[in-house]
N, C-alpha and C positions, 0 to 999 in steps of 0.2 A: 148145337143142343146137349149132345153127350157133356162137352166139357162144363156147360152151365150145371147139370146137374152132378157131376162129379164134385165141381167146385161148392158147392150147397151141401152136398154130404158130406167133405173136408170142414166145411165151416159149423153144421150140425153137431159133427163128433167133436169139435172143439167146444162148443156152447154146450153139449149135453154131457160133455165130460165136469163140466162145472155144477151144473144140474144134479149129476149123478151123486156128486158128492155130498150136496147140501141135503138131498131126498134119503139117502142113508141115515141121516140122524131122525129124520120123521119117521123112518121105518124101523130103526132098533128101539125106540121111544115106543112106539105103536106096538111092535110084535112083544113087547115084555110087560108094558101098563096098560096095553088096549087104549092111550090116550093121545091125542094128535096135539103136538106140541105147537101151537101156532106161533110162538114166541122164536120159534127156530130160526126164521128168516132173518128177525133181528138180531141174534147171537152171528148169523153170519156177516151182517152189517157191522158190528163192533169188531168181529173178527177182522173183517177189512181196514178199520179205522187203525186197530193197533198195528196192522201189517204196515201201514202207511207211518205210523209213529215211528215203529223201530227202521223201517227204511230210510225215512228222512235223519232220524238220529245219527246210524251208523255211518251216512254218507257226510253227512257234516262233519265227523272226527278229523282230525288233523293228519290220521294215518295212511289216507290213500288206499282203504281196502279194495281188493277186487271186488266186482259185482257179483260173482259167485258167493263171496262171502257175506255179501249184505243180504243177498236172497236167502240162503240157508239162515240166517240170523234172524231176518225179520218172520220167515217160515216158523221156525222154533219158536221165537217170544209171541208170535200171535196164538199160536196151536198152545200154549202152556197157560197163558191168561185165559184165554178162552174156554179151556177145559174145567179151568176154576170157576169160572163166571157159570158155566153149565151146572156145576156140583153145587154152588150157591144156590142157584134158582130152583134145582129139585126139591133142595136142604128146607128152604124157605117156603116156597110158594107151592109145591106140588104133593110132598111127603105129608104135610097135614090134611092133604084132602082124598088119601087114597082111599076111604071107606065112605065119603062123601057121594051124593049124585053125580053121576059124569058130567052133567052141564055145568057144576059146579068148575071141576077142572076146565073147562073149555073157557068160560069166562076168564077164570084166570091166568090162562096163557095168553087171550086175547090182552088182559091187563097189563101181563107182564111185558107183552111187546111195545103198548102204547108207552110203558114206562121207560124202556129202552131208547125209544125213537125220541120221545121228548127230553129224556136227560142227556142224550148225546147233542140233541138240537140245544139244549141251555150252556152245554158244556161250550162246544166249538163253532155254534151259530149255522147260519142256513145256509152259509155259502158253499157251494160244491169246491172239493178238494181234489186237486191234480195230484195222480199216483206218479212217482217218479220211474224214469225208464231204467229197469234194472237188466233187459234182454235186448239185444241187439235188433233194429229195423229193419235190417236187410230180408230181401224176400228173394227166394229163388221161383224159377220158371222151369217147371218139369212137366213135359207132355201139356203144355197148356194149362197147366194148374200153378195157382200163384201159393208157396207155401212158404212159413216165416219159422224162424228157431220160436215164437213163442207158442205157436201151434204145437210143434211137436213136443215143446216142454210142457203145455199142460195137458196134451193127451196123455204121454208116457207117465207124468205125474201122476194124473188121475188113476191111469191104470195099475202103478205100484201101488199107491194107497188102497185101490179097491183088493188086490191080492192079498196085502197085509192084513186087512179086515177081514176077509174070507177065512185066512188060515187061524185069525185069532177067533173067530166065531165057531171055527169046525174043527181045531187042534189042540187047542188049550184048554186048561182048567177054567179060565173066567168064561170061556165062549160056551163050554158046557153048561155052566151054570145059565149063564144067559138064556142057552135053548131050554133048559130044566125049567125055568121061572116063565117062559112063554107057553109052555106046554101046562102047567099046573103050578100057579104061584101060591096055592095054598098049604101043597103037600110038600114042597121044596125046603121049610123051613126045617120039617121034621127029619131032614136028611143031613143037617148041619150046613145047609148053604148060607151064610151070610146075604140076606136077599137085599138088605137096605144098602150095603155096602156095593152089592153088582150094580144094582139098580143106579146108584150113584156113579159107578165107573162108565157105565152105558149112556149117561148122560155128558160124561167129562169125553169119551172117545166122539160121541157124533159131535160133540160142539168143537171139537180139535179139528176134525176132517172139513167142518164146515168153515174153520178160520183158514185150512189149507186152500178150500175151493175159494174163499173171499179174496186171498192173494193172488190167485189165477186170474179169478175175475177183473182185480182192480188193474192187472197188467196189461190185460186184452182190452179192457172198457175204462180208461183210467179218470174217470169223472165220478167222484163220491159224493153221496149225500145223505143226510141222515134217514131218508125215508126209501132208500135202496131196497132194505130188507122188505118191504110189503111186496113188491112187483116179481124181484127172483124168488122170494120165499113162498109164493103161490106158484109161480113156476115151477118150481122144484116140487111142491107139493103134489099137483097134477102128473109130475112124471113119478112121484112115488105111489099115486094111486093108480096110471095107467100100469106100471110095472107089478103092483101087488105088495103085499104088506108084510114080507118075509122080512128077516133080521137083516138078511143081506143078500147081494146078487142079482136080484129081479128091478128093483129100482135102476138098475145101470140103463138095462135096455128100454126102461119106460123113460128114462131121459133122454137117450139117444131119439126115441121114436116122438117124442116132444118137441125135442130141439130140431129135428129134420122137418116137422110141419112148419115152425117158427122160420126157416130159413128156405121155404120154397119160393118159389118167384116174386119178390116184393120188392119194396123200394128200401133205400138204403141211405143213412145219415152221416156224413161226414162232419166230425169235429174238427174245427180248427187247432193249429199246434199251441197257441197260446189263448189265454182267456181265462175268466172267473165267474162269468156271469151265466146264469142258466134261466131260460133256453138260449142258446146262442144265436146272435140276430145271422149269422152265417149259415146255420144248421137247415139245411132244405133237404127234400126226399123228391126223390125222382126214380121213374120207373127206368129199369135197364135190362137189357138182355145182354150184356156182356158177360164174357165168361168169368169176369173176376168182378160181378155185380155181388154186393155183398161180402167182399174180399175181406177176410178175418185178420187185416191189419189193425194196428196199433190206434190208429184213429178213425177206424170206422165203426159206427154202432147203428143194430137193427132199429127200425123206428118202431113205435108204439101203434 
C-alpha cells in the first residue's frame, strides 16, 4: 500500500510540475490585470507544437546533434516564439479592452483560444502528432518505486524555472513593477513605471513558461493534438484557483494538490509505441493495485 501511494505521489509531482508552469501564467496575468486569460491553455498547445517542430528539424539535420543540444534548442525556440505570441495577443486582443467591461475581455479570451485551436487545426490537420524521443526511456527501481530520467528532468526543470521566476518577481526592478501594478495600477504610472511595457513582458514571461511546460508534457505524454490545450488548460486553471491568485508561488502547491487527486488510484491507459490514429484501438483502461500502476513511463497516460 505504501508503495502505491509513494508511486502515485511521484507521478503527481511530475504532472503537477507541468500544471504549475501553466498555472503561473494564469496567475501572473490575473494578479496584474485581474483578467482570466482563458487562451493560455491554447498558448501552451502552440508552444508544444513549436517544440515538436524544433525537435524534428534539429534531429533531421545531418550533423548528428546530441539529444541534449536538441532538447535545449527546442526549449529555447519554443519559449522565444511563444513569448512573442503572448505579446501579440496582449497587444491586439486585450490592450484595447482594458477599460471595457470585464465580460468583454473574458469573451475575447475565449475567442482567442478558439482562433488558436482552429488555426492550428487548419494548418497541421486533425491527426495527432508523435513527439520524438529526446530522453532515454530507461527506468530505475528504487525501494519498489519506478523512477525515470524524464521524471527527474521534469521535476528539476520545473523547480528551476519556478525559482528563477520567484527571483524575478521579488528581486528585480521588473518584478517590483509587476507587484506595484498588481497593488494599484492607477497610481503606478504617476511614478514613471511603463505600465504597458510591464504588462507585455508579463504576458511574454507567462507564455514562455507555458511553452517550457509544453515541451515537458510532450516528452512525457507524446501524443499532441490541436485541442489538447483545452483539457490541460482547464486543469492548470483549477490548479491556479486551488493555489490562489498571487503572481508567483502558491499556484505550485495548488498544481501539486490537483495532480495528486488526478493520480489517486484509478485506471491507466497504455499508448502503443506506434500509430497515428486516435483513439488508439489497443488503448484500454483497467484497474490495478500494482505499485507501478499509472507509472509515469513514456507510453503511459492517465485516463479521462
